[in-house]
PDB file as gemmi writes it, atoms N, CA and C in Angstrom:
CRYST1    1.000    1.000    1.000  90.00  90.00  90.00 P 1                      
ATOM      1  N   MET A   1      22.346 -57.238 -13.629  1.00  0.00           N  
ATOM      2  CA  MET A   1      21.638 -56.078 -13.143  1.00  0.00           C  
ATOM      3  C   MET A   1      21.115 -56.410 -11.736  1.00  0.00           C  
ATOM      4  N   ASN A   2      21.368 -55.487 -10.809  1.00  0.00           N  
ATOM      5  CA  ASN A   2      20.885 -55.738  -9.452  1.00  0.00           C  
ATOM      6  C   ASN A   2      19.715 -54.816  -9.125  1.00  0.00           C  
ATOM      7  N   GLU A   3      19.207 -54.933  -7.924  1.00  0.00           N  
ATOM      8  CA  GLU A   3      18.010 -54.176  -7.531  1.00  0.00           C  
ATOM      9  C   GLU A   3      18.271 -52.673  -7.445  1.00  0.00           C  
ATOM     10  N   TYR A   4      19.507 -52.257  -7.203  1.00  0.00           N  
ATOM     11  CA  TYR A   4      19.820 -50.831  -7.088  1.00  0.00           C  
ATOM     12  C   TYR A   4      19.833 -50.136  -8.445  1.00  0.00           C  
ATOM     13  N   ASP A   5      20.087 -50.866  -9.491  1.00  0.00           N  
ATOM     14  CA  ASP A   5      20.071 -50.277 -10.829  1.00  0.00           C  
ATOM     15  C   ASP A   5      18.665 -49.817 -11.209  1.00  0.00           C  
ATOM     16  N   ILE A   6      17.663 -50.443 -10.681  1.00  0.00           N  
ATOM     17  CA  ILE A   6      16.278 -50.062 -10.969  1.00  0.00           C  
ATOM     18  C   ILE A   6      15.848 -48.907 -10.065  1.00  0.00           C  
ATOM     19  N   ILE A   7      16.297 -48.862  -8.838  1.00  0.00           N  
ATOM     20  CA  ILE A   7      15.860 -47.858  -7.865  1.00  0.00           C  
ATOM     21  C   ILE A   7      16.535 -46.505  -8.091  1.00  0.00           C  
ATOM     22  N   ILE A   8      17.774 -46.482  -8.549  1.00  0.00           N  
ATOM     23  CA  ILE A   8      18.542 -45.236  -8.669  1.00  0.00           C  
ATOM     24  C   ILE A   8      17.858 -44.203  -9.570  1.00  0.00           C  
ATOM     25  N   PRO A   9      17.339 -44.528 -10.749  1.00  0.00           N  
ATOM     26  CA  PRO A   9      16.657 -43.494 -11.545  1.00  0.00           C  
ATOM     27  C   PRO A   9      15.438 -42.906 -10.828  1.00  0.00           C  
ATOM     28  N   TYR A  10      14.692 -43.742 -10.124  1.00  0.00           N  
ATOM     29  CA  TYR A  10      13.542 -43.231  -9.372  1.00  0.00           C  
ATOM     30  C   TYR A  10      13.993 -42.337  -8.220  1.00  0.00           C  
ATOM     31  N   LEU A  11      15.079 -42.719  -7.579  1.00  0.00           N  
ATOM     32  CA  LEU A  11      15.620 -41.935  -6.478  1.00  0.00           C  
ATOM     33  C   LEU A  11      16.114 -40.573  -6.970  1.00  0.00           C  
ATOM     34  N   VAL A  12      16.806 -40.558  -8.095  1.00  0.00           N  
ATOM     35  CA  VAL A  12      17.281 -39.295  -8.672  1.00  0.00           C  
ATOM     36  C   VAL A  12      16.096 -38.410  -9.054  1.00  0.00           C  
ATOM     37  N   GLY A  13      15.071 -38.983  -9.629  1.00  0.00           N  
ATOM     38  CA  GLY A  13      13.877 -38.212  -9.990  1.00  0.00           C  
ATOM     39  C   GLY A  13      13.180 -37.640  -8.771  1.00  0.00           C  
ATOM     40  N   ALA A  14      13.061 -38.433  -7.717  1.00  0.00           N  
ATOM     41  CA  ALA A  14      12.406 -37.960  -6.497  1.00  0.00           C  
ATOM     42  C   ALA A  14      13.210 -36.850  -5.830  1.00  0.00           C  
ATOM     43  N   VAL A  15      14.528 -37.014  -5.774  1.00  0.00           N  
ATOM     44  CA  VAL A  15      15.377 -35.987  -5.164  1.00  0.00           C  
ATOM     45  C   VAL A  15      15.316 -34.696  -5.971  1.00  0.00           C  
ATOM     46  N   SER A  16      15.339 -34.790  -7.285  1.00  0.00           N  
ATOM     47  CA  SER A  16      15.273 -33.572  -8.105  1.00  0.00           C  
ATOM     48  C   SER A  16      13.916 -32.884  -7.955  1.00  0.00           C  
ATOM     49  N   ALA A  17      12.851 -33.654  -7.781  1.00  0.00           N  
ATOM     50  CA  ALA A  17      11.532 -33.054  -7.559  1.00  0.00           C  
ATOM     51  C   ALA A  17      11.488 -32.312  -6.227  1.00  0.00           C  
ATOM     52  N   VAL A  18      12.074 -32.901  -5.196  1.00  0.00           N  
ATOM     53  CA  VAL A  18      12.105 -32.249  -3.884  1.00  0.00           C  
ATOM     54  C   VAL A  18      12.947 -30.980  -3.937  1.00  0.00           C  
ATOM     55  N   VAL A  19      14.101 -31.044  -4.587  1.00  0.00           N  
ATOM     56  CA  VAL A  19      14.961 -29.865  -4.704  1.00  0.00           C  
ATOM     57  C   VAL A  19      14.244 -28.761  -5.476  1.00  0.00           C  
ATOM     58  N   THR A  20      13.566 -29.112  -6.544  1.00  0.00           N  
ATOM     59  CA  THR A  20      12.812 -28.124  -7.321  1.00  0.00           C  
ATOM     60  C   THR A  20      11.724 -27.487  -6.473  1.00  0.00           C  
ATOM     61  N   ALA A  21      11.009 -28.284  -5.699  1.00  0.00           N  
ATOM     62  CA  ALA A  21       9.954 -27.747  -4.836  1.00  0.00           C  
ATOM     63  C   ALA A  21      10.521 -26.794  -3.792  1.00  0.00           C  
ATOM     64  N   VAL A  22      11.671 -27.130  -3.230  1.00  0.00           N  
ATOM     65  CA  VAL A  22      12.296 -26.260  -2.229  1.00  0.00           C  
ATOM     66  C   VAL A  22      12.746 -24.952  -2.865  1.00  0.00           C  
ATOM     67  N   VAL A  23      13.343 -25.014  -4.038  1.00  0.00           N  
ATOM     68  CA  VAL A  23      13.795 -23.801  -4.725  1.00  0.00           C  
ATOM     69  C   VAL A  23      12.609 -22.905  -5.058  1.00  0.00           C  
ATOM     70  N   VAL A  24      11.532 -23.480  -5.549  1.00  0.00           N  
ATOM     71  CA  VAL A  24      10.335 -22.692  -5.872  1.00  0.00           C  
ATOM     72  C   VAL A  24       9.780 -22.038  -4.614  1.00  0.00           C  
ATOM     73  N   LYS A  25       9.749 -22.752  -3.511  1.00  0.00           N  
ATOM     74  CA  LYS A  25       9.235 -22.208  -2.253  1.00  0.00           C  
ATOM     75  C   LYS A  25      10.105 -21.059  -1.760  1.00  0.00           C  
ATOM     76  N   VAL A  26      11.419 -21.198  -1.853  1.00  0.00           N  
ATOM     77  CA  VAL A  26      12.327 -20.137  -1.405  1.00  0.00           C  
ATOM     78  C   VAL A  26      12.151 -18.895  -2.266  1.00  0.00           C  
ATOM     79  N   ILE A  27      12.066 -19.074  -3.561  1.00  0.00           N  
ATOM     80  CA  ILE A  27      11.895 -17.928  -4.462  1.00  0.00           C  
ATOM     81  C   ILE A  27      10.556 -17.251  -4.213  1.00  0.00           C  
ATOM     82  N   SER A  28       9.498 -18.025  -4.043  1.00  0.00           N  
ATOM     83  CA  SER A  28       8.184 -17.418  -3.825  1.00  0.00           C  
ATOM     84  C   SER A  28       8.095 -16.757  -2.459  1.00  0.00           C  
ATOM     85  N   SER A  29       8.782 -17.284  -1.452  1.00  0.00           N  
ATOM     86  CA  SER A  29       8.741 -16.640  -0.137  1.00  0.00           C  
ATOM     87  C   SER A  29       9.482 -15.313  -0.159  1.00  0.00           C  
ATOM     88  N   LYS A  30      10.533 -15.195  -0.961  1.00  0.00           N  
ATOM     89  CA  LYS A  30      11.224 -13.917  -1.088  1.00  0.00           C  
ATOM     90  C   LYS A  30      10.331 -12.907  -1.791  1.00  0.00           C  
ATOM     91  N   ALA A  31       9.557 -13.358  -2.759  1.00  0.00           N  
ATOM     92  CA  ALA A  31       8.650 -12.455  -3.462  1.00  0.00           C  
ATOM     93  C   ALA A  31       7.526 -11.999  -2.541  1.00  0.00           C  
ATOM     94  N   GLU A  32       7.094 -12.841  -1.607  1.00  0.00           N  
ATOM     95  CA  GLU A  32       6.022 -12.474  -0.694  1.00  0.00           C  
ATOM     96  C   GLU A  32       6.464 -11.422   0.310  1.00  0.00           C  
ATOM     97  N   LYS A  33       7.752 -11.308   0.574  1.00  0.00           N  
ATOM     98  CA  LYS A  33       8.242 -10.370   1.563  1.00  0.00           C  
ATOM     99  C   LYS A  33       8.367  -8.957   1.022  1.00  0.00           C  
ATOM    100  N   GLN A  34       8.102  -8.747  -0.247  1.00  0.00           N  
ATOM    101  CA  GLN A  34       8.112  -7.410  -0.810  1.00  0.00           C  
ATOM    102  C   GLN A  34       6.768  -6.776  -0.484  1.00  0.00           C  
ATOM    103  N   TYR A  35       6.809  -5.734   0.334  1.00  0.00           N  
ATOM    104  CA  TYR A  35       5.586  -5.112   0.801  1.00  0.00           C  
ATOM    105  C   TYR A  35       5.138  -4.025  -0.159  1.00  0.00           C  
ATOM    106  N   GLU A  36       3.841  -3.928  -0.308  1.00  0.00           N  
ATOM    107  CA  GLU A  36       3.267  -2.878  -1.135  1.00  0.00           C  
ATOM    108  C   GLU A  36       2.437  -1.992  -0.223  1.00  0.00           C  
ATOM    109  N   TYR A  37       2.795  -0.732  -0.153  1.00  0.00           N  
ATOM    110  CA  TYR A  37       2.063   0.198   0.686  1.00  0.00           C  
ATOM    111  C   TYR A  37       0.949   0.832  -0.130  1.00  0.00           C  
ATOM    112  N   ARG A  38      -0.233   0.851   0.476  1.00  0.00           N  
ATOM    113  CA  ARG A  38      -1.367   1.486  -0.182  1.00  0.00           C  
ATOM    114  C   ARG A  38      -1.734   2.755   0.573  1.00  0.00           C  
ATOM    115  N   LEU A  39      -2.094   3.757  -0.161  1.00  0.00           N  
ATOM    116  CA  LEU A  39      -2.466   5.034   0.420  1.00  0.00           C  
ATOM    117  C   LEU A  39      -3.868   4.923   0.996  1.00  0.00           C  
ATOM    118  N   ILE A  40      -4.009   5.173   2.287  1.00  0.00           N  
ATOM    119  CA  ILE A  40      -5.316   5.088   2.931  1.00  0.00           C  
ATOM    120  C   ILE A  40      -6.101   6.368   2.700  1.00  0.00           C  
ATOM    121  N   GLU A  41      -5.500   7.495   2.979  1.00  0.00           N  
ATOM    122  CA  GLU A  41      -6.130   8.753   2.641  1.00  0.00           C  
ATOM    123  C   GLU A  41      -5.103   9.648   1.962  1.00  0.00           C  
ATOM    124  N   PRO A  42      -5.561  10.522   1.087  1.00  0.00           N  
ATOM    125  CA  PRO A  42      -4.619  11.384   0.395  1.00  0.00           C  
ATOM    126  C   PRO A  42      -3.898  12.304   1.379  1.00  0.00           C  
ATOM    127  N   VAL A  43      -2.621  12.455   1.167  1.00  0.00           N  
ATOM    128  CA  VAL A  43      -1.829  13.342   2.010  1.00  0.00           C  
ATOM    129  C   VAL A  43      -1.825  14.714   1.355  1.00  0.00           C  
ATOM    130  N   PHE A  44      -2.214  15.699   2.113  1.00  0.00           N  
ATOM    131  CA  PHE A  44      -2.186  17.044   1.572  1.00  0.00           C  
ATOM    132  C   PHE A  44      -1.850  18.016   2.693  1.00  0.00           C  
ATOM    133  N   LYS A  45      -1.450  19.184   2.299  1.00  0.00           N  
ATOM    134  CA  LYS A  45      -1.078  20.220   3.241  1.00  0.00           C  
ATOM    135  C   LYS A  45      -2.349  20.829   3.834  1.00  0.00           C  
ATOM    136  N   THR A  46      -2.334  21.096   5.134  1.00  0.00           N  
ATOM    137  CA  THR A  46      -3.484  21.755   5.750  1.00  0.00           C  
ATOM    138  C   THR A  46      -3.173  23.232   5.934  1.00  0.00           C  
ATOM    139  N   ILE A  47      -4.209  24.020   5.848  1.00  0.00           N  
ATOM    140  CA  ILE A  47      -4.068  25.457   6.070  1.00  0.00           C  
ATOM    141  C   ILE A  47      -5.046  25.864   7.164  1.00  0.00           C  
ATOM    142  N   THR A  48      -4.661  26.868   7.931  1.00  0.00           N  
ATOM    143  CA  THR A  48      -5.516  27.398   8.994  1.00  0.00           C  
ATOM    144  C   THR A  48      -6.114  28.707   8.506  1.00  0.00           C  
ATOM    145  N   LEU A  49      -7.417  28.827   8.663  1.00  0.00           N  
ATOM    146  CA  LEU A  49      -8.138  30.011   8.189  1.00  0.00           C  
ATOM    147  C   LEU A  49      -8.896  30.648   9.345  1.00  0.00           C  
ATOM    148  N   ARG A  50      -9.163  31.946   9.210  1.00  0.00           N  
ATOM    149  CA  ARG A  50     -10.016  32.647  10.170  1.00  0.00           C  
ATOM    150  C   ARG A  50     -11.265  33.104   9.430  1.00  0.00           C  
ATOM    151  N   CYS A  51     -12.403  32.748   9.975  1.00  0.00           N  
ATOM    152  CA  CYS A  51     -13.678  33.110   9.349  1.00  0.00           C  
ATOM    153  C   CYS A  51     -13.907  34.614   9.508  1.00  0.00           C  
ATOM    154  N   PRO A  52     -14.237  35.320   8.414  1.00  0.00           N  
ATOM    155  CA  PRO A  52     -14.478  36.763   8.518  1.00  0.00           C  
ATOM    156  C   PRO A  52     -15.798  37.088   9.222  1.00  0.00           C  
ATOM    157  N   ASN A  53     -16.681  36.104   9.336  1.00  0.00           N  
ATOM    158  CA  ASN A  53     -17.980  36.344   9.956  1.00  0.00           C  
ATOM    159  C   ASN A  53     -17.938  36.135  11.474  1.00  0.00           C  
ATOM    160  N   CYS A  54     -17.429  34.979  11.937  1.00  0.00           N  
ATOM    161  CA  CYS A  54     -17.443  34.660  13.374  1.00  0.00           C  
ATOM    162  C   CYS A  54     -16.071  34.788  14.031  1.00  0.00           C  
ATOM    163  N   ASN A  55     -15.020  35.061  13.268  1.00  0.00           N  
ATOM    164  CA  ASN A  55     -13.645  35.241  13.756  1.00  0.00           C  
ATOM    165  C   ASN A  55     -13.037  33.992  14.382  1.00  0.00           C  
ATOM    166  N   ARG A  56     -13.594  32.837  14.191  1.00  0.00           N  
ATOM    167  CA  ARG A  56     -13.023  31.594  14.724  1.00  0.00           C  
ATOM    168  C   ARG A  56     -12.096  30.988  13.681  1.00  0.00           C  
ATOM    169  N   THR A  57     -11.072  30.274  14.148  1.00  0.00           N  
ATOM    170  CA  THR A  57     -10.124  29.645  13.224  1.00  0.00           C  
ATOM    171  C   THR A  57     -10.472  28.174  13.036  1.00  0.00           C  
ATOM    172  N   PHE A  58     -10.163  27.667  11.859  1.00  0.00           N  
ATOM    173  CA  PHE A  58     -10.359  26.255  11.535  1.00  0.00           C  
ATOM    174  C   PHE A  58      -9.356  25.861  10.475  1.00  0.00           C  
ATOM    175  N   THR A  59      -9.133  24.558  10.332  1.00  0.00           N  
ATOM    176  CA  THR A  59      -8.183  24.066   9.333  1.00  0.00           C  
ATOM    177  C   THR A  59      -8.929  23.350   8.222  1.00  0.00           C  
ATOM    178  N   THR A  60      -8.327  23.392   7.064  1.00  0.00           N  
ATOM    179  CA  THR A  60      -8.870  22.681   5.907  1.00  0.00           C  
ATOM    180  C   THR A  60      -7.699  22.205   5.059  1.00  0.00           C  
ATOM    181  N   GLY A  61      -7.971  21.291   4.170  1.00  0.00           N  
ATOM    182  CA  GLY A  61      -6.928  20.786   3.284  1.00  0.00           C  
ATOM    183  C   GLY A  61      -6.650  21.756   2.158  1.00  0.00           C  
ATOM    184  N   GLU A  62      -5.389  21.875   1.803  1.00  0.00           N  
ATOM    185  CA  GLU A  62      -4.978  22.725   0.684  1.00  0.00           C  
ATOM    186  C   GLU A  62      -5.430  22.069  -0.607  1.00  0.00           C  
ATOM    187  N   LYS A  63      -6.150  22.793  -1.416  1.00  0.00           N  
ATOM    188  CA  LYS A  63      -6.640  22.286  -2.697  1.00  0.00           C  
ATOM    189  C   LYS A  63      -6.181  23.230  -3.795  1.00  0.00           C  
ATOM    190  N   THR A  64      -6.478  22.866  -5.011  1.00  0.00           N  
ATOM    191  CA  THR A  64      -6.166  23.749  -6.128  1.00  0.00           C  
ATOM    192  C   THR A  64      -7.035  24.992  -6.008  1.00  0.00           C  
ATOM    193  N   ARG A  65      -6.384  26.121  -6.022  1.00  0.00           N  
ATOM    194  CA  ARG A  65      -7.109  27.373  -5.851  1.00  0.00           C  
ATOM    195  C   ARG A  65      -7.627  27.884  -7.175  1.00  0.00           C  
ATOM    196  N   PRO A  66      -8.706  28.602  -7.179  1.00  0.00           N  
ATOM    197  CA  PRO A  66      -9.611  28.938  -6.084  1.00  0.00           C  
ATOM    198  C   PRO A  66     -10.522  27.752  -5.734  1.00  0.00           C  
ATOM    199  N   PHE A  67     -10.941  27.678  -4.471  1.00  0.00           N  
ATOM    200  CA  PHE A  67     -11.889  26.650  -4.059  1.00  0.00           C  
ATOM    201  C   PHE A  67     -12.845  27.222  -3.021  1.00  0.00           C  
ATOM    202  N   LYS A  68     -14.043  26.654  -3.002  1.00  0.00           N  
ATOM    203  CA  LYS A  68     -15.076  27.102  -2.073  1.00  0.00           C  
ATOM    204  C   LYS A  68     -15.022  26.261  -0.814  1.00  0.00           C  
ATOM    205  N   LEU A  69     -15.370  26.893   0.305  1.00  0.00           N  
ATOM    206  CA  LEU A  69     -15.461  26.171   1.565  1.00  0.00           C  
ATOM    207  C   LEU A  69     -16.532  26.803   2.434  1.00  0.00           C  
ATOM    208  N   ARG A  70     -16.852  26.105   3.518  1.00  0.00           N  
ATOM    209  CA  ARG A  70     -17.874  26.569   4.441  1.00  0.00           C  
ATOM    210  C   ARG A  70     -17.292  26.538   5.852  1.00  0.00           C  
ATOM    211  N   CYS A  71     -17.519  27.593   6.628  1.00  0.00           N  
ATOM    212  CA  CYS A  71     -17.060  27.649   8.009  1.00  0.00           C  
ATOM    213  C   CYS A  71     -17.813  26.584   8.812  1.00  0.00           C  
ATOM    214  N   PRO A  72     -17.101  25.730   9.558  1.00  0.00           N  
ATOM    215  CA  PRO A  72     -17.787  24.687  10.319  1.00  0.00           C  
ATOM    216  C   PRO A  72     -18.561  25.217  11.526  1.00  0.00           C  
ATOM    217  N   TYR A  73     -18.337  26.481  11.888  1.00  0.00           N  
ATOM    218  CA  TYR A  73     -18.995  27.037  13.073  1.00  0.00           C  
ATOM    219  C   TYR A  73     -20.239  27.843  12.723  1.00  0.00           C  
ATOM    220  N   CYS A  74     -20.116  28.769  11.779  1.00  0.00           N  
ATOM    221  CA  CYS A  74     -21.267  29.624  11.461  1.00  0.00           C  
ATOM    222  C   CYS A  74     -21.902  29.291  10.109  1.00  0.00           C  
ATOM    223  N   GLU A  75     -21.330  28.339   9.384  1.00  0.00           N  
ATOM    224  CA  GLU A  75     -21.877  27.835   8.115  1.00  0.00           C  
ATOM    225  C   GLU A  75     -21.862  28.850   6.977  1.00  0.00           C  
ATOM    226  N   ILE A  76     -21.117  29.942   7.098  1.00  0.00           N  
ATOM    227  CA  ILE A  76     -21.027  30.890   5.985  1.00  0.00           C  
ATOM    228  C   ILE A  76     -20.105  30.302   4.920  1.00  0.00           C  
ATOM    229  N   GLU A  77     -20.462  30.491   3.658  1.00  0.00           N  
ATOM    230  CA  GLU A  77     -19.676  29.952   2.553  1.00  0.00           C  
ATOM    231  C   GLU A  77     -18.772  31.037   2.000  1.00  0.00           C  
ATOM    232  N   GLY A  78     -17.553  30.643   1.625  1.00  0.00           N  
ATOM    233  CA  GLY A  78     -16.609  31.594   1.062  1.00  0.00           C  
ATOM    234  C   GLY A  78     -15.714  30.927   0.038  1.00  0.00           C  
ATOM    235  N   THR A  79     -14.844  31.721  -0.574  1.00  0.00           N  
ATOM    236  CA  THR A  79     -13.929  31.239  -1.598  1.00  0.00           C  
ATOM    237  C   THR A  79     -12.507  31.629  -1.218  1.00  0.00           C  
ATOM    238  N   ILE A  80     -11.588  30.701  -1.376  1.00  0.00           N  
ATOM    239  CA  ILE A  80     -10.168  30.972  -1.177  1.00  0.00           C  
ATOM    240  C   ILE A  80      -9.559  31.196  -2.551  1.00  0.00           C  
ATOM    241  N   LYS A  81      -8.952  32.355  -2.740  1.00  0.00           N  
ATOM    242  CA  LYS A  81      -8.349  32.676  -4.037  1.00  0.00           C  
ATOM    243  C   LYS A  81      -6.867  32.502  -4.000  1.00  0.00           C  
TER     244      LYS A  81                                                      
END                                                                             
C-alpha cells in the first residue's frame, strides 16, 4: 500500500463535496432569478364626473355601484348609481 491509496478516498470525498456545493449554488441562483411582482396600489378604471353643483369636472376610481363620493371643489356629497 502506498501513500496515494490513503489520499484518494479523501480526494474523492472533497471533490464530490465541492461539486455538490456548486450544483446547489447553481440551482438556488436560478430560483432567485424568478421575480415576484407585488401590487403597489390597486389598478382600477377611472371615471370623469361633472359636479351638478359647481359644474367642475373631476376623476374618481370606478367602484362597485352605487357608491357615495364628494366633489373635491365644492364638497357636496352625491351618489353614483
